[in-house]
C-alpha positions in Angstrom: -5.1 21.9 -2.7 -3.6 18.4 -2.9 -2.1 19.2 -6.3 -0.6 22.4 -5.1 1.0 20.6 -2.1 2.5 17.9 -4.4 3.9 20.7 -6.6 5.5 22.4 -3.7 6.7 19.3 -1.9 7.6 16.9 -4.8 5.2 14.4 -3.3 1.5 13.7 -2.9 0.2 14.4 0.6 -2.3 11.5 0.7 -2.0 7.9 0.3 -4.6 5.6 -1.6 -6.5 4.7 1.5 -7.1 8.4 2.3 -8.1 9.3 -1.2 -10.5 6.5 -1.6 -12.0 7.6 1.8 -13.0 10.7 0.3 -15.7 9.1 -1.5 -17.2 7.5 1.8 -19.7 9.2 4.0 -18.6 10.1 7.5 -19.7 7.8 10.2 -18.9 7.2 13.9 -15.5 5.8 12.9 -14.4 8.1 10.0 -14.3 11.8 9.7 -13.2 14.4 7.1 -11.8 17.7 8.4 -11.8 20.8 6.0 -10.4 24.2 6.6 -12.3 26.5 4.2 -11.3 30.0 2.9 -13.9 31.6 0.8 -14.5 29.2 -2.0 -11.3 27.2 -1.5 -10.2 24.5 0.8 -6.7 25.4 2.5 -6.3 22.3 4.7 -7.7 18.7 5.0 -7.5 15.8 7.2 -9.0 12.3 7.0 -9.2 10.4 10.3 -10.3 6.9 11.0 -10.6 5.0 14.3 -9.9 1.2 14.3 -10.1 -0.4 17.6 -7.9 1.5 20.0 -5.8 3.3 17.3 -6.7 6.2 15.2 -5.0 7.0 11.8 -4.9 10.3 10.1 -3.3 12.1 7.2 -3.4 16.0 6.9 -2.0 18.7 4.6 -2.1 22.4 4.5 -1.9 24.5 1.4 1.6 25.8 0.9 0.5 29.4 0.6 -1.1 29.0 4.2 1.6 27.2 6.1 3.4 28.6 9.2 0.2 30.3 10.3 -1.0 27.8 12.8 -3.5 26.1 10.3 -2.0 22.7 10.7 -1.9 22.9 14.4 -5.6 23.8 14.7 -6.5 21.1 12.3 -4.6 18.5 14.3 -6.3 19.8 17.3 -9.7 19.1 15.8 -8.7 15.6 14.9 -7.4 15.0 18.4 -10.7 16.4 19.9 -12.6 13.9 17.8 -10.7 10.8 18.5 -9.8 11.5 22.2 -12.8 9.6 23.6 -12.2 6.4 21.8 -8.5 6.0 21.0 -5.3 5.6 22.9 -2.9 6.3 20.0 -2.9 8.5 16.9 -0.8 7.4 13.9 0.0 10.0 11.1 1.9 9.3 7.8 4.4 11.8 6.5 5.1 11.2 2.9 8.6 11.7 1.6 10.2 12.0 5.1 10.2 15.7 4.6 12.0 18.0 7.1 8.9 20.1 7.6 7.0 17.0 8.5 9.6 15.9 11.0 9.6 19.4 12.7 5.8 19.5 12.9 5.6 15.8 14.3 8.2 16.8 17.0 6.5 19.9 17.9 3.3 18.2 18.6 4.7 15.2 20.6 4.9 12.4 17.9 7.5 9.8 17.7 8.9 8.1 14.7 7.3 4.7 14.8 7.3 3.1 11.2 9.3 3.5 8.0 8.0 2.4 4.6 10.5 2.2 1.6 9.4 2.6 -2.0 11.6 0.5 -4.3 11.8 0.8 -8.0 13.8 -0.7 -10.8 13.8 -1.0 -14.7 12.9 -4.5 -15.9 15.5 -4.3 -18.7 18.0 -7.0 -18.0 16.0 -8.7 -15.1 17.1 -12.3 -14.5 14.0 -14.2 -15.8 13.6 -17.9 -15.1 14.4 -20.4 -18.0 11.0 -22.1 -17.6 7.6 -21.1 -16.1 5.1 -23.6 -14.3 1.6 -24.3 -15.3 -0.7 -21.3 -15.7 2.0 -19.0 -17.0 0.8 -16.4 -19.3 1.6 -16.2 -23.0 4.7 -14.0 -23.9 6.1 -14.1 -20.4 9.9 -13.5 -20.8 12.4 -16.3 -20.3 16.1 -16.2 -19.5 18.8 -18.0 -18.0 17.9 -17.9 -14.3 16.8 -21.0 -12.3 13.3 -22.4 -13.3 10.3 -21.0 -11.5 8.5 -23.9 -9.7 5.4 -24.7 -7.9 4.6 -27.4 -5.5 2.9 -30.4 -7.0 -0.8 -29.7 -7.5 -0.4 -26.0 -7.5 -1.2 -23.8 -10.4 -1.4 -20.2 -11.4 -4.5 -18.4 -12.9 -6.0 -15.0 -13.1 -8.4 -13.6 -10.4 -12.1 -14.1 -11.3 -14.1 -11.0 -10.2 -17.4 -12.0 -8.7 -16.1 -15.4 -7.5 -12.8 -15.2 -5.8 -13.5 -12.2 -3.5 -14.2 -14.1 -0.3 -11.3 -16.4 -0.7 -8.9 -13.6 -1.5 -10.1 -11.8 1.7 -9.4 -15.0 3.6 -6.0 -15.4 2.3 -5.1 -11.7 2.7 -6.1 -11.6 6.3 -4.1 -14.8 7.1 -1.1 -13.5 5.2 -1.2 -10.0 6.8 -2.4 -10.9 10.3 0.3 -8.9 11.9 0.2 -6.1 9.3 -1.4 -2.7 10.9 -3.3 -2.0 7.7 -3.4 -4.7 4.9 -4.7 -7.4 7.1 -7.8 -5.6 8.0 -9.3 -5.1 4.6 -13.0 -5.7 4.3 -15.2 -6.6 1.4 -15.8 -2.9 1.0 -12.1 -2.2 0.7 -11.7 -4.8 -1.9 -14.7 -3.7 -4.0 -13.5 0.0 -3.9 -10.3 -1.2 -5.6 -12.0 -3.4 -8.0 -14.1 -0.3 -9.1 -11.0 1.8 -9.7 -10.1 2.3 -13.6 -6.6 0.6 -13.2 -8.0 -2.6 -11.8 -7.3 -5.5 -14.2 -8.3 -9.1 -13.0 -5.8 -10.6 -15.3 -3.1 -8.7 -13.3 -4.2 -10.3 -10.1 -2.4 -13.6 -10.3 -3.6 -16.4 -8.0 -1.9 -19.5 -7.0 -4.3 -22.4 -5.8 -4.3 -26.2 -5.1 -7.4 -28.5 -4.5 -8.0 -27.0 -1.2 -8.2 -23.4 -2.3 -6.2 -20.2 -2.8 -2.6 -20.4 -1.5 -1.4 -16.8 -2.4 -1.7 -14.1 -5.0 0.3 -11.3 -6.6 -1.8 -8.3 -7.4 -0.1 -6.0 -9.9 -1.1 -2.5 -10.8 -0.4 -0.2 -13.7 -0.8 3.6 -13.6 0.7 6.1 -15.9 2.8 3.3 -17.6 4.5 2.4 -14.4 3.9 -1.1 -13.0 3.5 -1.8 -9.2 3.7 -4.9 -7.0 0.7 -3.8 -5.3 -0.1 -6.7 -2.9 1.8 -9.9 -2.6 0.4 -12.5 -0.1 0.9 -16.1 0.7 -1.3 -18.2 3.0 0.5 -19.5 6.1 0.0 -23.1 5.0 2.2 -22.3 1.9 4.9 -20.1 3.5 8.3 -21.6 3.4 7.5 -23.5 0.1 9.1 -20.9 -2.3 5.7 -19.8 -3.5 6.3 -16.0 -2.6 9.4 -16.0 -5.1 7.5 -17.7 -7.9 4.5 -15.2 -7.5 6.9 -12.3 -7.5 8.5 -13.4 -10.6 5.0 -14.4 -12.2 3.7 -10.8 -11.5 6.8 -9.0 -13.0 6.5 -11.3 -16.0 3.0 -10.3 -16.6 4.0 -6.6 -16.3 6.8 -7.0 -18.7 4.7 -9.0 -21.2 2.4 -6.1 -21.3 5.1 -3.7 -22.1 5.8 -2.4 -18.6 9.4 -1.6 -18.1 9.5 0.4 -14.7 8.2 -1.4 -11.5 7.6 0.1 -8.0 6.9 -1.9 -4.8 6.8 -1.1 -1.1 8.4 -2.7 1.9 8.6 -1.8 5.5 12.2 -1.0 6.8 11.6 -3.4 9.5 11.0 -6.4 7.1 14.7 -6.9 6.8 14.2 -10.2 4.7 12.1 -8.6 2.1 14.2 -5.5 1.9 17.3 -7.7 1.3 15.5 -9.8 -1.2 14.4 -6.7 -3.3 17.9 -5.2 -3.1 19.2 -8.5 -4.5 16.8 -8.2 -7.4 18.0 -4.9 -8.3 15.5 -2.7 -6.8 16.7 0.7 -5.2 14.9 2.9 -2.6 13.5 5.9 -4.2 11.3 7.3 -1.5 10.8 6.9 2.3 7.5 7.5 4.1 7.3 7.8 7.9 4.5 6.9 10.2 4.5 9.1 13.4 2.8 8.0 16.6 1.5 9.8 19.6 0.1 8.2 22.7 -3.2 9.8 24.0 -4.6 10.3 27.3 -8.3 9.4 27.3 -10.7 11.0 29.7 
């Protein structure tokens, strides 16, 4: 069903969080909603309640749209979350006109916009020198040297040893982020178990006191991604984010990757401006829709 939606819409209906959630059993905070027809699934919704907010993604098979299936599916989700959540947030991938009409019809408002950026690394302005911990074969160019503060070095992530420290830095770096900042050990473990996970592609910056930041790169289908880039508050404003960004891109380039994608919120004007200056262009827009709920 998801593949048929992607073929019809030109974009996958579910994000990574929803896809990974399919392998998790339902509990009091998470539910899977399926609309069956004979031996097929013609609609699905995954919903999760976190605190006072519920999040969901839903999709209807293209052959069964316009028949009220989506409305009934949304109704089931609302019935389940109504006792415990005061807001429902739903992603619309690709900012499609049909999603906008559905959201408006059911009382949702446009609340958040996520840009996907992309660029070819051919001609990227690489630094003339790299700091301690740089990988072999990282490209060099004529741009200013990539630097780290005294006592800071780069190294790859160590599976089985760095998880707790990574979760600490991630939570601190994304304390105000509605999704990334609440990752748990289970969330991290699920990604480490994915076929694309490569600890060498998760670059860590550390000093004598511990981890300061990281750049987690991802490769699927020959395309690289700035998966997660985080800097501990005690190192913010030191230029570490820039060096980590360059290091991750260099790691990808050294492994033959030429196209790189990354994501940034429209509201993060500083990051959006930085990526545009680095030659990244917006190739996709996702919208998160929000609806306030009246709890009984």
